N, C-alpha and C positions, 0 to 999 in steps of 0.2 A: 474733747478735753473737758474734764469736769472741774469746776471751781467750787471751793468750799468757803463759807463765811462763818466765822466764830462770833456770834452776837455778844458773847461774854468778854471778848478781847478788849483791851484798852485801846487798841489801834482802830481807827475809824474804818468802817466797811469799805469805803472807796479806796483806802490805802491798802487794805488786805487784798482786794481784787487787783489793783494796779500792780502790786508786788508779784502776785501769782501769774499774771499775764506776762510781765517782763521776764520772770524766771522761766516760764514755759517757752518763751521765744529763745532765750539764751541757752536753754538745754536742748533745743531742737524738738520739743514736743508740739510746738506751734511753728509751722514753716511759712516762709514768705509766700504771699498770695493765698494763704489759707483763710477761709471765711470764718468769722466769729459769729456767735448767735446774735440775733437782733437784740436791741435794747429791751423790747417788750418780752421776748422769749427768755432772755437771761434773767430779767427781773422776776418773771413768774417762777422760773426754776429755783432761784435763790431766795425767793420771797423778800425782795428788796425793792425799794422805791425805784421806778424807772429813771428818775432824775439822777440817782446815784450811779447807775450804769452809764447813762449819757455823760456824766462828768468824767468817769474813768476813761471812756472811749475818747472824749474830747482832749483830755490831758495827754493820753498816750499818742494821739494823733499829732498834737503840738510837739511832742518829744520825738516824733518820727518813728515810733514803734508800730503804729497802725496807720492805715489810710482808708478813707471812705470813697466808695465808688457810688455816685448818686444813682439811686434806684436798684442797686445791687447789694449794698451792705457795707460792713466794716471788715477789712482784711489786714493780715499781718504785712507790714511793709518790709521790703528788702533792706538789708543792712546798708547803711550809707556812711560815708566819711566826710561829712560836710564841715566838720571842725578841722582846724589846722592841726598838724602833728603836735605842735607845742601845746595847744589848748587841750587836746586829748590826753597828752602826758600829764598836764597839770591836774586834770580831773581824776586821772588814775592815781596820781601821787596822793591827792587829798583823800581819796577813798582808801588807799592802802594805809595811810597814816591813821585813819580812824580804826581800821581793822587791826593794825599792829598794836595800837594803844590798848584796845580791848583785850588782845591776846596777852599782852604783858600783865594787865590787871587780873587776868584769869590765871596767871601763874604758868603759862606755857613757856618752854624753852624755844630758842630760835629753830633748833632742829625739828621739834615737834610741829611748829608752825609750817615749816617748809614741807614736811611729809604730808601734813593735812592738806595744804594747798595743792600739792601734786596729785593727791587722791581726788580732790574736788575738780581740778582742771579736766580730768578725764571724763567727767560727767557732763561737760558743756559742749555745745555745738559752736565751733569756732569758724569764722569766715573762710579760712583756708580749707575747711572741711567741705565746703559747698561744691 
């Protein structure tokens, strides 16, 4: 998996990389138990401070996206459902509200949004697909 950093972006480098890793996991380009490059290796490849990479890995481990195996490296974590159904529904509803607000402001119709969502859903790796 190749990651790319845009130094001219207004988004901090660690957020760019965090987003790319999360999206790669969600789309099935990074699979559970797949090893990620070491902090040193990825920092060299991207020409980024190793502390930035360490911060990304630590944050994603805290969120349950990655896990560290001492002496072996950083790996993609298996999906987990440690939040209650209610908590997961609340987080999903909040994310959908942000998304739908943006769609309304961009002038999309409800049908256009539904069609676009259906197209995008097919591009992701869902837990039932495992």
